C-alpha positions as CSV (number, residue, x, y, z in Angstrom):
1,M,-40.9,-12.2,-3.1
2,T,-42.1,-10.1,-0.2
3,D,-41.2,-6.5,0.2
4,V,-39.0,-7.5,3.2
5,K,-37.1,-10.0,1.2
6,I,-36.6,-7.5,-1.6
7,K,-35.3,-5.0,0.8
8,I,-32.9,-7.5,2.4
9,M,-31.6,-8.6,-1.1
10,G,-30.9,-4.9,-1.9
11,E,-29.0,-4.5,1.3
12,L,-27.0,-7.6,0.6
13,E,-26.1,-6.4,-2.9
14,N,-25.1,-3.1,-1.5
15,K,-22.7,-4.9,1.0
16,F,-21.2,-7.5,-1.3
17,I,-21.2,-6.2,-4.9
18,Y,-18.2,-4.2,-6.0
19,K,-19.0,-0.6,-6.8
20,T,-16.8,1.5,-9.0
21,P,-16.2,4.8,-7.1
22,S,-17.1,8.1,-8.7
23,P,-14.4,10.8,-8.9
24,K,-15.7,12.1,-5.6
25,G,-15.4,8.6,-4.1
26,I,-11.9,8.2,-5.4
27,R,-10.9,11.5,-3.8
28,T,-12.5,10.6,-0.5
29,H,-10.8,7.1,-0.4
30,Q,-7.5,8.9,-1.1
31,Q,-8.1,11.4,1.7
32,L,-9.0,8.6,4.1
33,S,-5.9,6.7,3.2
34,E,-3.6,9.7,3.7
35,L,-5.2,10.4,7.1
36,F,-5.0,6.8,8.3
37,I,-1.3,6.5,7.2
38,H,-0.5,9.7,9.0
39,L,-2.1,8.5,12.2
40,A,-0.5,5.1,11.9
41,E,2.9,6.8,11.6
42,W,2.2,8.7,14.8
43,V,1.2,5.4,16.5
44,L,4.6,3.9,15.4
45,K,6.5,7.0,16.7
46,L,4.7,7.4,20.0
47,V,3.6,4.0,21.2
48,P,6.4,1.6,22.3
49,A,6.6,-1.6,20.2
50,G,4.5,-4.4,21.6
51,R,1.1,-5.8,21.8
52,E,-0.6,-2.4,22.4
53,Q,1.1,-0.8,19.4
54,S,0.1,-3.8,17.3
55,L,-3.5,-3.7,18.4
56,A,-3.7,0.1,17.8
57,L,-2.5,-0.4,14.2
58,T,-4.9,-3.3,13.8
59,K,-7.8,-1.2,15.0
60,L,-6.8,1.7,12.7
61,E,-6.8,-0.8,9.8
62,E,-10.3,-2.0,10.8
63,A,-11.5,1.6,11.1
64,K,-10.1,2.4,7.6
65,F,-11.9,-0.6,6.3
66,W,-15.2,0.5,7.7
67,A,-14.7,4.1,6.6
68,S,-14.0,2.9,3.1
69,A,-17.0,0.6,3.1
70,G,-19.1,3.6,4.1
71,V,-17.8,5.6,1.2
72,A,-18.2,2.7,-1.2
73,R,-21.8,1.9,-0.1
74,N,-23.0,5.5,-0.3
75,E,-24.7,6.5,-3.6
76,E,-23.1,10.0,-3.6
77,T,-19.6,8.6,-3.7
78,R,-19.9,5.7,-6.1
């Protein structure tokens, strides 16, 4: 296997294999969850119900997903 393929395989494993979070990672995930819930509550309070509110909440969910993935994939927090 070439060095490039080995690197790509490592990147794929980092993206798709479950990693048990470290205590620091658990705290970080909890903090992110609390912040995103708080922001979502404000969206529900301030943005009238409708497509825009729904999209804003969907984008928050997406942002939370990527933030959590960043924590999970980082060696310091897993």
